DRENDRENDO-99804 format. One record per residue: y, x, z of N, C-alpha, C in turn; residue number from 1. Coordinates in nm, 4 decimals. Atoms other than C-alpha are relative to their C-alpha. Example, Ala and Ser with C-alpha at 12.3 -4.5 7.8 and 13.67 -1.06 7.14 Angstrom:
BEGIN
@nnorth:-0.1190 neast:0.0890 nup:0.0000 canorth:-0.4500 caeast:1.2300 caup:0.7800 cnorth:0.1200 ceast:0.0900 cup:0.0000 i:1 $
@nnorth:-0.1190 neast:-0.0820 nup:-0.0060 canorth:-0.1060 caeast:1.3670 caup:0.7140 cnorth:0.1090 ceast:-0.0770 cup:0.0730 i:2 $
% end
This chain:
BEGIN
@nnorth:0.0939 neast:-0.1515 nup:0.0118 canorth:3.2383 caeast:0.4126 caup:2.0065 cnorth:-0.0288 ceast:-0.0133 cup:-0.1814 i:1 $
@nnorth:0.0567 neast:0.0001 nup:0.1335 canorth:3.2042 caeast:0.5071 caup:1.6440 cnorth:-0.1637 ceast:0.0312 cup:-0.0300 i:2 $
@nnorth:0.1546 neast:-0.0246 nup:0.0193 canorth:2.8486 caeast:0.5171 caup:1.5035 cnorth:-0.0124 ceast:0.1139 cup:-0.0719 i:3 $
@nnorth:0.0405 neast:-0.0725 nup:0.0496 canorth:2.6812 caeast:0.8089 caup:1.4049 cnorth:-0.0885 ceast:-0.0412 cup:-0.1150 i:4 $
@nnorth:0.0668 neast:0.0648 nup:0.1143 canorth:2.5286 caeast:0.7502 caup:1.0638 cnorth:-0.1332 ceast:0.0791 cup:0.0078 i:5 $
@nnorth:0.1492 neast:-0.0593 nup:-0.0464 canorth:2.2435 caeast:1.0123 caup:1.1163 cnorth:-0.0161 ceast:0.0488 cup:0.1260 i:6 $
@nnorth:-0.0036 neast:-0.0293 nup:-0.1352 canorth:2.1505 caeast:1.0447 caup:1.4488 cnorth:-0.1409 ceast:0.0342 cup:0.0439 i:7 $
@nnorth:0.1097 neast:-0.0331 nup:-0.0703 canorth:1.8736 caeast:1.1739 caup:1.6527 cnorth:-0.0593 ceast:-0.1214 cup:0.0933 i:8 $
@nnorth:0.0341 neast:0.0909 nup:-0.0725 canorth:1.6596 caeast:0.9103 caup:1.8013 cnorth:-0.0913 ceast:0.0166 cup:0.1158 i:9 $
@nnorth:0.0424 neast:-0.0346 nup:-0.1174 canorth:1.5674 caeast:0.9732 caup:2.1587 cnorth:-0.0930 ceast:-0.1018 cup:0.0696 i:10 $
@nnorth:0.0767 neast:0.0993 nup:-0.0875 canorth:1.2498 caeast:0.7691 caup:2.2955 cnorth:-0.0623 ceast:0.0870 cup:0.1011 i:11 $
@nnorth:0.0786 neast:-0.0661 nup:-0.1021 canorth:1.0492 caeast:0.8310 caup:2.5929 cnorth:-0.1017 ceast:0.0457 cup:-0.0542 i:12 $
@nnorth:0.1214 neast:-0.0463 nup:0.0163 canorth:0.7789 caeast:1.0380 caup:2.5739 cnorth:-0.1370 ceast:-0.0755 cup:0.0073 i:13 $
@nnorth:0.1036 neast:0.0738 nup:-0.0166 canorth:0.5419 caeast:0.7730 caup:2.6595 cnorth:-0.0456 ceast:-0.1070 cup:-0.1205 i:14 $
@nnorth:-0.0026 neast:0.1156 nup:0.1141 canorth:0.6207 caeast:0.5501 caup:2.3471 cnorth:-0.1430 ceast:0.0731 cup:-0.0791 i:15 $
@nnorth:0.1103 neast:-0.0217 nup:0.0886 canorth:0.3360 caeast:0.5738 caup:2.0790 cnorth:0.0550 ceast:0.0323 cup:-0.1193 i:16 $
@nnorth:-0.0888 neast:-0.0416 nup:0.1329 canorth:0.4385 caeast:0.7536 caup:1.7550 cnorth:-0.0215 ceast:-0.1119 cup:-0.0944 i:17 $
@nnorth:0.0204 neast:0.1112 nup:0.0933 canorth:0.5044 caeast:0.4829 caup:1.4686 cnorth:-0.0857 ceast:0.0711 cup:-0.0950 i:18 $
@nnorth:0.1031 neast:-0.0389 nup:0.0991 canorth:0.2363 caeast:0.4986 caup:1.1866 cnorth:0.0842 ceast:0.0393 cup:-0.1306 i:19 $
@nnorth:-0.0601 neast:-0.0171 nup:0.1510 canorth:0.3452 caeast:0.6255 caup:0.8290 cnorth:0.0239 ceast:-0.1418 cup:-0.0561 i:20 $
@nnorth:-0.0128 neast:0.1419 nup:0.0808 canorth:0.4843 caeast:0.3189 caup:0.6497 cnorth:-0.0208 ceast:0.0431 cup:-0.1597 i:21 $
@nnorth:0.0082 neast:-0.0066 nup:0.1341 canorth:0.4128 caeast:0.2512 caup:0.2751 cnorth:0.1494 ceast:-0.0124 cup:-0.0532 i:22 $
@nnorth:-0.1445 neast:0.0176 nup:0.0648 canorth:0.7982 caeast:0.1997 caup:0.2240 cnorth:0.0576 ceast:0.1077 cup:0.0392 i:23 $
@nnorth:-0.0891 neast:-0.1256 nup:-0.0016 canorth:0.9942 caeast:0.5051 caup:0.2080 cnorth:0.1268 ceast:0.0250 cup:-0.1026 i:24 $
@nnorth:-0.1329 neast:0.0070 nup:0.1015 canorth:1.3244 caeast:0.6302 caup:0.0636 cnorth:0.0082 ceast:0.1766 cup:-0.0139 i:25 $
@nnorth:-0.0512 neast:-0.1323 nup:0.0078 canorth:1.4121 caeast:0.9874 caup:-0.0720 cnorth:0.1530 ceast:0.0197 cup:0.0251 i:26 $
@nnorth:-0.1459 neast:0.0248 nup:-0.0157 canorth:1.7612 caeast:1.0560 caup:0.0322 cnorth:0.0709 ceast:0.1510 cup:-0.0493 i:27 $
@nnorth:-0.0783 neast:-0.1062 nup:0.0629 canorth:2.0331 caeast:1.2958 caup:-0.1017 cnorth:-0.0009 ceast:0.1214 cup:0.0957 i:28 $
@nnorth:-0.0120 neast:-0.0817 nup:-0.1089 canorth:1.9933 caeast:1.5104 caup:0.2027 cnorth:-0.1452 ceast:0.0946 cup:-0.0109 i:29 $
@nnorth:0.1295 neast:-0.0713 nup:0.0228 canorth:1.6303 caeast:1.6166 caup:0.0663 cnorth:-0.0820 ceast:-0.0458 cup:0.1058 i:30 $
@nnorth:0.1249 neast:0.0719 nup:-0.0903 canorth:1.4444 caeast:1.4384 caup:0.3240 cnorth:-0.0475 ceast:-0.1157 cup:-0.0238 i:31 $
@nnorth:0.0775 neast:0.1270 nup:0.0053 canorth:1.1787 caeast:1.1694 caup:0.3076 cnorth:0.0174 ceast:-0.0875 cup:0.1205 i:32 $
@nnorth:-0.0165 neast:0.0948 nup:-0.1113 canorth:1.2319 caeast:0.8694 caup:0.5329 cnorth:-0.0866 ceast:-0.1231 cup:-0.0016 i:33 $
@nnorth:0.0914 neast:0.0902 nup:-0.0183 canorth:0.9736 caeast:0.6343 caup:0.6269 cnorth:0.0507 ceast:-0.1270 cup:0.0923 i:34 $
@nnorth:-0.0814 neast:0.1298 nup:-0.0633 canorth:1.0758 caeast:0.2681 caup:0.7188 cnorth:-0.0942 ceast:-0.0133 cup:0.1271 i:35 $
@nnorth:0.0484 neast:0.0074 nup:-0.1337 canorth:1.0085 caeast:0.1905 caup:1.0839 cnorth:0.0508 ceast:-0.1524 cup:0.0234 i:36 $
@nnorth:-0.0129 neast:0.1552 nup:-0.0340 canorth:0.9933 caeast:-0.2072 caup:1.2155 cnorth:0.0402 ceast:0.0190 cup:0.1451 i:37 $
@nnorth:-0.0520 neast:0.0409 nup:-0.1440 canorth:1.0011 caeast:-0.1198 caup:1.5943 cnorth:0.0614 ceast:0.1450 cup:0.0466 i:38 $
@nnorth:-0.0470 neast:-0.0801 nup:-0.0431 canorth:1.0521 caeast:0.2157 caup:1.7483 cnorth:-0.0067 ceast:0.1347 cup:-0.0822 i:39 $
@nnorth:0.0620 neast:-0.1157 nup:0.0765 canorth:1.0539 caeast:0.5529 caup:1.5260 cnorth:-0.0392 ceast:0.0925 cup:0.1048 i:40 $
@nnorth:0.0718 neast:-0.0917 nup:-0.0647 canorth:0.8919 caeast:0.8593 caup:1.6656 cnorth:0.0916 ceast:0.0742 cup:0.0642 i:41 $
@nnorth:-0.0973 neast:-0.0505 nup:-0.1093 canorth:1.0926 caeast:1.0424 caup:1.9470 cnorth:0.0785 ceast:0.1290 cup:-0.1006 i:42 $
@nnorth:-0.0762 neast:-0.0995 nup:0.0684 canorth:1.3594 caeast:1.3112 caup:1.8152 cnorth:-0.0304 ceast:0.0234 cup:-0.1614 i:43 $
@nnorth:-0.0138 neast:-0.0039 nup:0.1466 canorth:1.3574 caeast:1.2203 caup:1.4283 cnorth:0.1347 ceast:-0.0386 cup:-0.0258 i:44 $
@nnorth:-0.0912 neast:0.0824 nup:0.0436 canorth:1.6521 caeast:1.1716 caup:1.2471 cnorth:-0.0042 ceast:-0.1286 cup:-0.0832 i:45 $
@nnorth:0.0225 neast:0.1250 nup:0.0450 canorth:1.7262 caeast:0.8203 caup:1.1353 cnorth:0.1167 ceast:-0.0190 cup:-0.1109 i:46 $
@nnorth:-0.0849 neast:0.0173 nup:0.1035 canorth:1.8567 caeast:0.6951 caup:0.7960 cnorth:0.0277 ceast:-0.1559 cup:0.0376 i:47 $
@nnorth:-0.0082 neast:0.1608 nup:0.0273 canorth:2.0079 caeast:0.3182 caup:0.7802 cnorth:0.1062 ceast:0.0107 cup:-0.1224 i:48 $
@nnorth:-0.0666 neast:0.0136 nup:0.1176 canorth:2.1363 caeast:0.2384 caup:0.4276 cnorth:-0.0230 ceast:-0.1560 cup:-0.0488 i:49 $
@nnorth:-0.0148 neast:0.1427 nup:0.0825 canorth:2.2237 caeast:-0.0771 caup:0.2326 cnorth:0.0099 ceast:0.0176 cup:-0.1411 i:50 $
@nnorth:0.0235 neast:-0.0238 nup:0.1591 canorth:2.1101 caeast:-0.1232 caup:-0.1173 cnorth:0.1497 ceast:-0.0521 cup:-0.0921 i:51 $
@nnorth:-0.0720 neast:0.0362 nup:0.0738 canorth:2.3465 caeast:-0.1311 caup:-0.3772 cnorth:-0.0438 ceast:-0.1109 cup:-0.0935 i:52 $
@nnorth:0.0454 neast:0.0928 nup:0.1014 canorth:2.3284 caeast:-0.4407 caup:-0.6138 cnorth:0.0029 ceast:0.0678 cup:-0.1272 i:53 $
@nnorth:0.0110 neast:-0.0907 nup:0.1017 canorth:2.2226 caeast:-0.3839 caup:-0.9432 cnorth:0.1091 ceast:0.0338 cup:-0.0857 i:54 $
@nnorth:-0.1247 neast:-0.0135 nup:0.0687 canorth:2.5505 caeast:-0.4556 caup:-1.0987 cnorth:0.0703 ceast:0.1291 cup:0.0175 i:55 $
@nnorth:-0.0757 neast:-0.1285 nup:-0.0451 canorth:2.7053 caeast:-0.1804 caup:-0.8880 cnorth:-0.0624 ceast:0.1351 cup:-0.0474 i:56 $
@nnorth:0.0626 neast:-0.1331 nup:0.0634 canorth:2.4464 caeast:0.0952 caup:-0.9894 cnorth:0.0391 ceast:0.0105 cup:-0.1286 i:57 $
@nnorth:-0.0452 neast:0.0304 nup:0.1381 canorth:2.5063 caeast:-0.0077 caup:-1.3456 cnorth:0.1268 ceast:0.0530 cup:-0.0196 i:58 $
@nnorth:-0.1421 neast:-0.0290 nup:0.0025 canorth:2.8694 caeast:0.0110 caup:-1.3148 cnorth:0.0285 ceast:0.1493 cup:0.0329 i:59 $
@nnorth:-0.0121 neast:-0.1458 nup:-0.0344 canorth:2.8542 caeast:0.3404 caup:-1.1573 cnorth:-0.0743 ceast:0.0905 cup:-0.0819 i:60 $
@nnorth:0.0728 neast:-0.1192 nup:0.0971 canorth:2.6062 caeast:0.5152 caup:-1.3782 cnorth:-0.0571 ceast:0.1218 cup:0.0898 i:61 $
@nnorth:0.0319 neast:-0.1475 nup:-0.1001 canorth:2.4289 caeast:0.8427 caup:-1.2771 cnorth:0.1083 ceast:0.1084 cup:0.0411 i:62 $
@nnorth:-0.1017 neast:-0.0899 nup:-0.0429 canorth:2.7260 caeast:1.0533 caup:-1.3033 cnorth:0.1072 ceast:-0.0646 cup:0.1486 i:63 $
@nnorth:-0.0590 neast:0.0840 nup:-0.1122 canorth:2.9144 caeast:0.8077 caup:-1.0587 cnorth:-0.0951 ceast:0.0160 cup:0.1200 i:64 $
@nnorth:0.0781 neast:-0.0234 nup:-0.1306 canorth:2.6151 caeast:0.7979 caup:-0.8348 cnorth:-0.0077 ceast:0.1563 cup:0.0527 i:65 $
@nnorth:0.0027 neast:-0.1155 nup:-0.0236 canorth:2.6036 caeast:1.1600 caup:-0.8232 cnorth:0.1067 ceast:0.0532 cup:0.0624 i:66 $
@nnorth:-0.1347 neast:-0.0295 nup:-0.0590 canorth:2.9564 caeast:1.2143 caup:-0.7422 cnorth:0.0160 ceast:-0.0856 cup:0.1270 i:67 $
@nnorth:-0.0070 neast:0.0649 nup:-0.1310 canorth:2.9179 caeast:0.9472 caup:-0.4771 cnorth:-0.0893 ceast:0.0465 cup:0.0954 i:68 $
@nnorth:0.1122 neast:-0.0720 nup:-0.0602 canorth:2.6152 caeast:1.1189 caup:-0.3399 cnorth:0.0495 ceast:0.1227 cup:0.0814 i:69 $
@nnorth:-0.0637 neast:-0.0996 nup:-0.0664 canorth:2.8594 caeast:1.3984 caup:-0.2515 cnorth:0.0674 ceast:-0.0224 cup:0.1347 i:70 $
@nnorth:-0.0956 neast:0.0232 nup:-0.0860 canorth:3.0537 caeast:1.2263 caup:-0.0384 cnorth:-0.0910 ceast:-0.0980 cup:0.1381 i:71 $
@nnorth:0.0849 neast:0.0778 nup:-0.0892 canorth:2.7981 caeast:0.9730 caup:0.1217 cnorth:-0.1802 ceast:0.0333 cup:-0.0210 i:72 $
@nnorth:0.1416 neast:-0.0161 nup:0.0176 canorth:2.4215 caeast:1.0003 caup:0.1685 cnorth:-0.0482 ceast:-0.1214 cup:-0.0767 i:73 $
@nnorth:0.0354 neast:0.0883 nup:0.0835 canorth:2.2221 caeast:0.8210 caup:-0.0900 cnorth:-0.1445 ceast:0.0054 cup:0.0125 i:74 $
@nnorth:0.1216 neast:-0.0134 nup:0.0281 canorth:1.8688 caeast:0.7307 caup:-0.1028 cnorth:-0.0712 ceast:-0.0871 cup:-0.0987 i:75 $
@nnorth:0.0492 neast:0.0780 nup:0.1116 canorth:1.6120 caeast:0.6238 caup:-0.3857 cnorth:-0.1025 ceast:-0.0699 cup:0.1012 i:76 $
@nnorth:0.1386 neast:0.0786 nup:-0.0685 canorth:1.3621 caeast:0.3356 caup:-0.2062 cnorth:-0.1245 ceast:-0.0084 cup:-0.0825 i:77 $
@nnorth:0.1465 neast:0.0151 nup:0.0691 canorth:1.0080 caeast:0.2930 caup:-0.2934 cnorth:-0.0110 ceast:-0.1212 cup:-0.0635 i:78 $
@nnorth:0.0025 neast:0.1409 nup:0.0468 canorth:1.1269 caeast:-0.0569 caup:-0.3691 cnorth:0.0914 ceast:0.0182 cup:-0.1212 i:79 $
@nnorth:-0.0607 neast:-0.0344 nup:0.1125 canorth:1.3320 caeast:0.0772 caup:-0.6583 cnorth:0.1623 ceast:-0.0407 cup:0.0241 i:80 $
@nnorth:-0.1262 neast:0.0216 nup:-0.0332 canorth:1.6602 caeast:0.0146 caup:-0.4770 cnorth:0.0754 ceast:0.1287 cup:0.0465 i:81 $
@nnorth:-0.0862 neast:-0.1085 nup:-0.0427 canorth:1.9422 caeast:0.2815 caup:-0.4282 cnorth:0.0674 ceast:-0.0670 cup:0.1422 i:82 $
@nnorth:-0.0563 neast:0.0565 nup:-0.0888 canorth:2.0486 caeast:0.2596 caup:-0.0775 cnorth:0.1246 ceast:0.1111 cup:0.0755 i:83 $
@nnorth:-0.0975 neast:-0.0859 nup:-0.0261 canorth:2.3857 caeast:0.3934 caup:0.0638 cnorth:0.0213 ceast:0.0126 cup:0.1420 i:84 $
@nnorth:-0.0208 neast:-0.0246 nup:-0.1766 canorth:2.4652 caeast:0.5294 caup:0.4225 cnorth:0.0818 ceast:-0.1130 cup:0.0516 i:85 $
@nnorth:-0.0588 neast:0.0952 nup:-0.1023 canorth:2.5586 caeast:0.2879 caup:0.6643 cnorth:0.1331 ceast:0.0320 cup:0.0245 i:86 $
@nnorth:-0.1527 neast:-0.0405 nup:-0.0012 canorth:2.9548 caeast:0.2511 caup:0.6769 cnorth:0.0685 ceast:0.0201 cup:-0.1358 i:87 $
@nnorth:-0.0696 neast:-0.0427 nup:0.1223 canorth:3.0103 caeast:0.3667 caup:0.3202 cnorth:-0.0011 ceast:-0.1520 cup:-0.0876 i:88 $
@nnorth:-0.0408 neast:0.1027 nup:0.0502 canorth:2.9960 caeast:0.0128 caup:0.2026 cnorth:-0.0284 ceast:-0.1470 cup:0.0470 i:89 $
@nnorth:0.0146 neast:0.1514 nup:-0.0780 canorth:3.0185 caeast:-0.3926 caup:0.3248 cnorth:-0.1499 ceast:-0.0212 cup:-0.0224 i:90 $
@nnorth:0.1664 neast:0.0476 nup:0.0021 canorth:2.6544 caeast:-0.4563 caup:0.4534 cnorth:-0.0492 ceast:-0.1327 cup:-0.0289 i:91 $
@nnorth:0.0268 neast:0.1644 nup:0.0007 canorth:2.6947 caeast:-0.8456 caup:0.4202 cnorth:-0.0834 ceast:-0.0256 cup:-0.1348 i:92 $
@nnorth:0.0547 neast:0.0466 nup:0.1050 canorth:2.4371 caeast:-0.9751 caup:0.1886 cnorth:-0.0806 ceast:0.0981 cup:-0.0666 i:93 $
@nnorth:0.0315 neast:-0.0811 nup:0.0560 canorth:2.2777 caeast:-0.6770 caup:0.1216 cnorth:-0.1716 ceast:0.0550 cup:0.0723 i:94 $
@nnorth:0.1302 neast:-0.0569 nup:-0.0431 canorth:1.8793 caeast:-0.5328 caup:0.1763 cnorth:0.0433 ceast:0.1333 cup:0.0760 i:95 $
@nnorth:-0.0146 neast:-0.1177 nup:-0.0767 canorth:1.8664 caeast:-0.2732 caup:0.4461 cnorth:-0.1373 ceast:0.0841 cup:0.0213 i:96 $
@nnorth:0.1250 neast:-0.1097 nup:-0.0296 canorth:1.6510 caeast:0.0352 caup:0.4956 cnorth:0.0055 ceast:0.0778 cup:0.1264 i:97 $
@nnorth:-0.0147 neast:-0.0684 nup:-0.1452 canorth:1.5850 caeast:0.1920 caup:0.8381 cnorth:-0.1221 ceast:0.0798 cup:-0.0215 i:98 $
@nnorth:0.1075 neast:-0.0767 nup:-0.0050 canorth:1.3884 caeast:0.4882 caup:0.8274 cnorth:0.0091 ceast:0.1466 cup:0.0726 i:99 $
@nnorth:0.0076 neast:-0.1253 nup:-0.0764 canorth:1.2882 caeast:0.8061 caup:1.0307 cnorth:-0.0326 ceast:0.1064 cup:-0.1015 i:100 $
@nnorth:0.0402 neast:-0.1322 nup:0.1069 canorth:1.2717 caeast:1.1757 caup:0.8591 cnorth:-0.1372 ceast:0.0433 cup:0.0278 i:101 $
@nnorth:0.1165 neast:-0.0745 nup:-0.0043 canorth:0.9446 caeast:1.2914 caup:0.7900 cnorth:-0.0173 ceast:0.1424 cup:0.0266 i:102 $
@nnorth:0.0561 neast:-0.1283 nup:-0.0368 canorth:0.7739 caeast:1.5915 caup:0.9343 cnorth:-0.0360 ceast:0.0353 cup:-0.1294 i:103 $
@nnorth:0.0665 neast:-0.0753 nup:0.1135 canorth:0.6934 caeast:1.8654 caup:0.6520 cnorth:-0.1203 ceast:-0.0359 cup:0.0229 i:104 $
@nnorth:0.1014 neast:0.0469 nup:0.0177 canorth:0.3479 caeast:1.7686 caup:0.7203 cnorth:-0.0075 ceast:-0.1247 cup:-0.0542 i:105 $
@nnorth:0.0109 neast:0.1661 nup:0.0406 canorth:0.3966 caeast:1.3977 caup:0.6915 cnorth:0.0382 ceast:-0.0182 cup:-0.1711 i:106 $
@nnorth:-0.0835 neast:0.0229 nup:0.1600 canorth:0.5936 caeast:1.4547 caup:0.3578 cnorth:-0.1272 ceast:0.0608 cup:-0.0925 i:107 $
@nnorth:0.0951 neast:-0.0356 nup:0.0908 canorth:0.3160 caeast:1.6781 caup:0.2084 cnorth:-0.0977 ceast:-0.1190 cup:-0.0142 i:108 $
@nnorth:0.1177 neast:0.1132 nup:-0.0067 canorth:0.0395 caeast:1.4024 caup:0.3232 cnorth:0.0389 ceast:-0.1053 cup:-0.1162 i:109 $
@nnorth:-0.0291 neast:0.1205 nup:0.0820 canorth:0.2587 caeast:1.1231 caup:0.1560 cnorth:0.0211 ceast:0.0445 cup:-0.1530 i:110 $
@nnorth:-0.0222 neast:-0.0631 nup:0.1426 canorth:0.3372 caeast:1.3444 caup:-0.1542 cnorth:-0.1608 ceast:-0.0257 cup:-0.0624 i:111 $
@nnorth:0.1253 neast:-0.0039 nup:0.0668 canorth:-0.0426 caeast:1.3847 caup:-0.2110 cnorth:-0.0662 ceast:-0.1339 cup:-0.0235 i:112 $
@nnorth:0.0486 neast:0.1617 nup:0.0267 canorth:-0.1180 caeast:0.9954 caup:-0.1642 cnorth:0.0627 ceast:-0.0772 cup:-0.1034 i:113 $
@nnorth:-0.0829 neast:0.0306 nup:0.1178 canorth:0.1881 caeast:0.9244 caup:-0.3951 cnorth:-0.0844 ceast:0.0285 cup:-0.1257 i:114 $
@nnorth:0.0519 neast:-0.0723 nup:0.1339 canorth:0.0161 caeast:1.1567 caup:-0.6571 cnorth:-0.1165 ceast:-0.0730 cup:-0.0145 i:115 $
@nnorth:0.1313 neast:0.0434 nup:0.0114 canorth:-0.3277 caeast:1.0154 caup:-0.5995 cnorth:0.0217 ceast:-0.1383 cup:-0.0395 i:116 $
@nnorth:-0.0200 neast:0.1058 nup:0.0329 canorth:-0.2215 caeast:0.6651 caup:-0.6329 cnorth:0.0610 ceast:-0.0339 cup:-0.1356 i:117 $
@nnorth:-0.0640 neast:-0.0368 nup:0.1346 canorth:0.0194 caeast:0.7441 caup:-0.9259 cnorth:-0.1105 ceast:0.0094 cup:-0.0913 i:118 $
@nnorth:0.1123 neast:-0.0304 nup:0.0875 canorth:-0.2763 caeast:0.8669 caup:-1.1002 cnorth:-0.0866 ceast:-0.1226 cup:-0.0382 i:119 $
@nnorth:0.0760 neast:0.1327 nup:0.0236 canorth:-0.4940 caeast:0.5529 caup:-1.0452 cnorth:0.0813 ceast:-0.1103 cup:-0.0976 i:120 $
@nnorth:-0.0626 neast:0.1139 nup:0.0672 canorth:-0.1918 caeast:0.3301 caup:-1.1754 cnorth:0.0039 ceast:0.0302 cup:-0.1576 i:121 $
@nnorth:0.0122 neast:-0.0412 nup:0.1212 canorth:-0.1597 caeast:0.5156 caup:-1.4766 cnorth:-0.1147 ceast:-0.0074 cup:-0.0915 i:122 $
@nnorth:0.1172 neast:0.0304 nup:0.0748 canorth:-0.5077 caeast:0.5159 caup:-1.5761 cnorth:-0.0151 ceast:-0.1737 cup:-0.0119 i:123 $
@nnorth:0.0300 neast:0.1349 nup:0.0089 canorth:-0.5264 caeast:0.1353 caup:-1.5088 cnorth:0.1020 ceast:-0.0737 cup:-0.1136 i:124 $
@nnorth:-0.0943 neast:0.0511 nup:0.1005 canorth:-0.2075 caeast:0.0682 caup:-1.7150 cnorth:-0.0528 ceast:0.0392 cup:-0.1364 i:125 $
@nnorth:0.0558 neast:-0.0374 nup:0.1260 canorth:-0.3473 caeast:0.2702 caup:-2.0158 cnorth:-0.1350 ceast:-0.0854 cup:-0.0414 i:126 $
@nnorth:0.0964 neast:0.0683 nup:0.0324 canorth:-0.6801 caeast:0.0864 caup:-1.9871 cnorth:0.0301 ceast:-0.1490 cup:-0.0385 i:127 $
@nnorth:-0.0545 neast:0.1091 nup:0.0392 canorth:-0.5045 caeast:-0.2463 caup:-2.0033 cnorth:0.0514 ceast:-0.0206 cup:-0.1069 i:128 $
@nnorth:-0.0704 neast:-0.0172 nup:0.1297 canorth:-0.2974 caeast:-0.1376 caup:-2.2846 cnorth:-0.1177 ceast:-0.0056 cup:-0.1170 i:129 $
@nnorth:0.1061 neast:0.0034 nup:0.0987 canorth:-0.5928 caeast:-0.0575 caup:-2.4796 cnorth:-0.0901 ceast:-0.1162 cup:-0.0237 i:130 $
@nnorth:0.0775 neast:0.1211 nup:0.0066 canorth:-0.7799 caeast:-0.3692 caup:-2.3979 cnorth:0.0819 ceast:-0.1265 cup:-0.0731 i:131 $
@nnorth:-0.0919 neast:0.0859 nup:0.0614 canorth:-0.4617 caeast:-0.5755 caup:-2.5056 cnorth:-0.0136 ceast:0.0234 cup:-0.1457 i:132 $
@nnorth:-0.0335 neast:-0.0472 nup:0.1526 canorth:-0.4472 caeast:-0.3800 caup:-2.8499 cnorth:-0.1326 ceast:-0.0444 cup:-0.0605 i:133 $
@nnorth:0.1331 neast:0.0267 nup:0.0756 canorth:-0.8309 caeast:-0.4579 caup:-2.9261 cnorth:-0.0388 ceast:-0.1288 cup:-0.0261 i:134 $
% end
């Protein structure tokens, strides 16, 4: 039986919803996916992808990656890796990302948190640069 790359995950209603993870990926289908370790929330799309090696991403370049994204789902992980939809590349020796699609509310909440954290990181980086220059 062939695997469905993006499938709805049906879980009994008695399951506890998974907590939002700090590991996430933004996919070429426009969805934000949160990593899960056990069971994803019911009725969510699931993305499973395997990381490109740095040499592969460099060789493809931006134009190659965009062209490839027209054929296969790609996702940029919060770890900086580019993940390619399961089945599009050999998975041997690659990092894997398994994530469930965020609801619009979860995606909004995540964007607000990312914005808050990014601002704090920027302030800290510039403070350290000024301190090092003094």
